[in-house]
C-alpha positions, 0 to 999 in steps of 0.5 A, spaced: 345 932 513 338 932 513 334 929 519 331 924 514 338 922 512 340 921 518 335 917 520 337 912 514 344 912 515 342 909 522 338 904 520 343 902 515 348 903 520 344 898 525 342 893 520 350 892 518 352 891 525 353 884 527 347 881 532 348 881 539 351 873 541 345 869 544 347 868 551 348 861 552 342 857 555 347 854 561 348 861 564 341 863 563 340 856 567 344 857 573 342 865 574 335 861 575 337 856 579 341 861 583 335 866 584 331 860 586 336 858 591 336 864 594 329 865 594 328 859 598 333 860 603 332 866 605 325 865 608 328 862 614 333 868 615 332 872 621 332 879 622 333 880 630 332 886 635 333 887 642 325 889 644 328 895 648 334 899 647 338 898 641 343 892 638 341 886 634 343 882 628 341 876 624 339 869 625 336 863 622 331 858 623 333 851 623 327 847 626 319 848 624 318 850 631 321 855 631 329 854 633 334 859 630 341 859 631 345 866 632 351 869 635 351 869 643 354 877 641 348 878 638 343 874 643 346 877 650 345 884 649 338 883 647 336 879 653 331 874 655 326 876 650 327 879 642 323 881 636 325 877 630 322 879 623 322 874 617 322 876 610 315 875 608 314 881 613 311 879 619 315 879 626 314 875 632 316 875 640 322 869 641 325 867 647 333 865 649 334 858 650 341 856 651 348 860 650 355 857 648 359 863 650 366 861 647 363 859 641 359 865 640 353 861 639 346 862 641 339 858 640 333 862 640 326 860 639 321 864 636 314 863 638 307 864 635 307 858 630 309 851 629 311 852 621 317 856 620 321 855 614 327 852 617 334 851 613 337 844 611 343 843 615 349 841 610 355 838 612 361 844 614 367 838 614 365 837 606 366 845 604 372 846 600 376 852 598 372 855 592 366 853 592 360 858 592 357 861 598 351 865 600 351 870 606 344 873 608 342 878 614 341 884 617 347 889 615 346 895 619 340 892 621 337 896 615 332 891 613 326 894 616 322 890 611 326 884 614 328 882 606 335 880 608 341 882 604 344 876 599 352 877 599 356 872 593 362 869 594 366 863 594 369 859 600 376 863 601 379 857 607 376 852 612 379 850 619 380 857 621 383 858 628 381 865 631 384 867 637 380 869 642 376 875 642 376 879 650 375 874 655 371 868 652 370 868 644 374 862 640 373 861 633 375 854 632 375 850 625 372 856 622 369 857 615 373 863 611 369 867 605 369 873 602 362 874 601 361 880 605 359 880 612 358 887 616 356 889 622 349 886 623 350 880 619 353 877 625 349 870 627 346 870 619 347 864 615 352 862 611 349 857 605 353 853 600 350 853 593 345 849 594 342 853 600 344 848 606 347 851 612 354 850 613 356 856 618 353 861 623 357 867 621 359 871 627 366 875 625 369 879 620 376 883 618 374 891 618 378 897 615 381 900 621 378 908 619 370 905 618 366 899 619 367 896 612 369 889 611 375 888 607 373 881 604 375 876 610 369 874 614 368 868 618 363 863 620 362 858 625 362 851 622 355 848 622 358 841 625 360 845 631 354 848 632 351 840 631 355 838 636 352 843 642 345 843 639 343 838 644 346 842 650 344 848 647 336 845 647 337 844 655 337 852 656 344 851 659 350 855 658 354 850 655 362 850 656 368 847 651 372 842 651 379 841 654 384 835 653 388 837 660 394 838 656 397 843 652 401 841 645 407 845 641 412 844 636 419 840 637 425 841 633 423 836 629 416 839 627 412 834 630 406 837 635 408 834 642 405 834 648 408 841 652 404 840 658 399 835 662 395 834 668 395 828 672 388 829 673 385 829 666 382 823 663 388 823 658 393 822 662 389 815 665 389 813 658 396 814 658 398 820 655 404 823 657 409 829 656 413 829 649 408 824 646 406 826 639 399 827 638 398 823 631 390 824 631 384 827 635 377 826 634 379 822 627 383 828 624 390 828 622 393 833 627 400 836 624 400 843 627 399 846 634 392 850 631 390 844 628 390 841 635 386 847 638 381 846 632 379 839 633 378 841 641 374 847 639 368 843 636 367 839 643 362 841 649 365 838 655 363 831 657 364 828 650 369 821 649 373 822 642 379 818 640 386 820 641 392 817 637 399 818 640 406 815 638 411 814 643 418 811 641 415 809 634 408 806 637 403 807 636 396 808 642 390 809 640 385 811 646 378 814 648 379 820 652 373 824 656 374 831 655 373 836 661 370 843 661 374 849 659 372 853 666 371 850 672 364 850 676 361 856 676 367 860 672 364 861 666 357 864 669 362 869 672 365 870 667 358 872 663 357 878 668 364 881 665 364 886 658 368 883 653 370 885 646 365 883 641 368 880 635 364 885 630 362 892 632 354 892 634 350 897 629 345 901 631 338 900 627 339 904 621 347 905 621 350 905 615 359 906 614 361 913 614 364 914 607 370 918 604 368 923 599 373 925 593 376 930 596 377 926 603 372 929 606 366 924 610 360 924 606 353 925 609 351 919 613 345 915 610 338 917 613 336 912 618 332 906 616 325 906 619 324 901 626 321 895 624 313 894 625 313 890 631 306 886 633 302 893 634 307 897 636 313 899 638 314 896 644 316 902 650 323 903 654 324 898 659 317 894 656 316 888 660 317 881 657 311 880 653 306 874 655 308 869 650 315 870 651 314 870 659 311 863 658 316 860 656 322 863 660 324 860 667 330 864 671 335 860 674 342 861 677 347 857 671 342 856 665 340 861 660 333 858 660 331 853 665 324 852 662 326 848 656 332 844 661 325 842 664 321 840 659 327 836 656 328 832 662 320 831 662 321 828 656 326 823 657 323 821 664 317 820 660 319 816 655 323 811 659 318 810 664 313 809 660 316 805 655 320 801 660 315 800 665 319 799 670 316 799 677 317 806 681 314 803 687 317 801 694 317 793 691 324 791 691 328 790 684 330 783 683 335 780 677 338 774 677 342 769 672 348 768 670 355 772 670 360 772 664 364 766 667 358 761 668 356 763 675 349 765 678 348 771 681 343 774 684 341 783 685 337 786 690 335 793 689 331 796 695 330 804 697 335 802 703 340 799 698 343 794 694 345 786 695 349 783 691 349 775 691 354 770 688 357 763 688 362 766 693 358 770 697 355 776 698 356 783 698 351 789 701 352 796 700 347 801 704 345 808 702 348 814 706 350 821 707 357 819 704 354 816 697 359 813 693 363 811 698 366 805 699 365 805 692 363 797 692 366 792 689 372 793 690 376 795 683 369 796 680 368 804 681 362 803 685 357 798 681 353 797 687 351 805 688 350 805 680 345 800 680 342 803 686 341 810 682 338 806 676 333 804 681 331 810 684 331 814 678 325 810 676 321 813 681 325 820 684 322 826 684 326 831 680 326 837 684 326 833 691 331 828 690 338 831 688 339 836 682 336 832 676 337 836 669 338 835 662 345 835 660 344 835 653 346 830 647 353 826 648 354 819 643 354 814 649 361 810 649 364 816 644 361 813 638 354 813 635 349 817 635 348 822 641 344 820 646 339 824 651 343 825 657 340 826 664 345 828 670 344 827 677 347 830 682 346 827 689 349 826 695 356 829 692 356 824 686 354 825 679 351 820 675 349 821 667 344 817 664 344 816 657 337 814 653 337 812 645 332 815 641 327 809 643 327 812 650 332 806 653 337 806 658 344 804 654 348 807 659 349 809 666 356 813 669 358 815 676 363 819 679 364 818 686 371 822 685 372 826 679 379 825 678 378 818 678 375 814 672 367 813 673 364 806 674 360 805 667 355 800 667 352 798 660 345 796 658 343 791 652 339 786 649 333 789 650 328 784 648 332 778 650 331 780 658 325 778 662 320 783 662 322 790 661 329 789 663 336 788 659 338 782 657 345 784 659 349 788 664 356 790 663 360 793 668 366 798 665 372 801 669 377 805 666 379 800 660 377 794 663 370 790 663 370 788 671 363 784 670 358 782 665 350 779 667 345 776 663 339 777 666 334 771 666 329 773 671 327 779 674 322 782 679 321 789 679 313 790 681 
């Protein structure tokens, strides 16, 4: 066949062939939407590198001022400061802020600007199996240009429980996905189909002969992170919560209490051995792992609802959660080695691949190191000046600089907004009790005087602070009121230890409040402040094994001057007293 005939034949064949079907416009639109979501979301993804030595991983920015989430097992080897690269090719110094070693979460702060691209946070409790999801990050630390690797998959499971890794790490209530997760992805974001942050990637299942994900990866739920975020912003090393009780299946398949500490708040609220756990934190409990999942999303000190059943009768109570670790124990464990949930890569490292005959193929060449501020920092480089200005070392804290900032912020908002007298003049409050009788309370630097229709009671501050806990049955109301006045003028670094604790819902409900913790004279008191800077609750515990005295302040604006119009005193499950403030003097 001549070339001319061959060309004619080919043209005739194509002319006779059916035309390729047009791509459905909905498919093209879905693709365009997906590309747009990825383009928008990747701007908040961080490539994290140790400032000196090896190590690193991924992260995600959550606020315009530079706060970013990553894993504890990523931040820990990076030390106090690290380098963070964004998809625009720029690199920033960053400093550690707070750490949650048990939950494998760390908070860092990128420095140098206040308009960082931040990822919107979603609701991980709304995530369902089968939802589309994206994982973005820096697998094998390959992204020398800081362009994150993007993998796409589905949500494979929700409310998964992963047993502790090594001595600390416990993945409770986590999200499972088949989107590819590999070493270096640690700390990076898990996004939903709309680009909302629903989890922080941290753990994967790997083929034993290499470091390649087998299709099961896990992310810490963003709702768990939200519960801890206020504590992390306070520069703290955060502890997780325990109920002070363990559970197990009984012979009928019920989840029942298998052991309980008599010193726990759950015991004081009435929980006993063999009681059936019906719900915890508002979530039905059907398995012991489900019980662990709920506990794992709360920090120490939160109060959450507990429902239990005994002899067919349901009981609903609020329980205060204690810490998994004792004072100092968590800090001590940080000094020990532990197993990372994912192998830590080196820069440019790729998994070894087996060739057709089973032999190892040559590894890919090492990717170039990221371009830092001006040049690669030398080994053992000193902390950059910009990071040093944002770091303060103090035993028991990840970075006390941020605790100091938050403490000053809360005190300034309260003292400035309330305009309470902070001098030596006594505070005098008077009005009516709940029973209708008159009261007068005088608060001075020396102590407290309470006058009622039936008599008077005087308490003087001494070395044995909080004892005796007067009036009897209140848990120490007079000592707590004394601390209220003292906080108005206290010098934080001279009057005991005054720290920013984090954010906790006051009374176990409502929006999280800023909490200051004041340890003075061996007694700890917690002060809860709402978003307007008003003091709404004060809890004082002369003895950690007993119920605290809880004073609630409300009806601001109804009372005289800066005082609340109502003061309620709670102890245990009872209201001990209530005062309607009609007159006051604080100057």
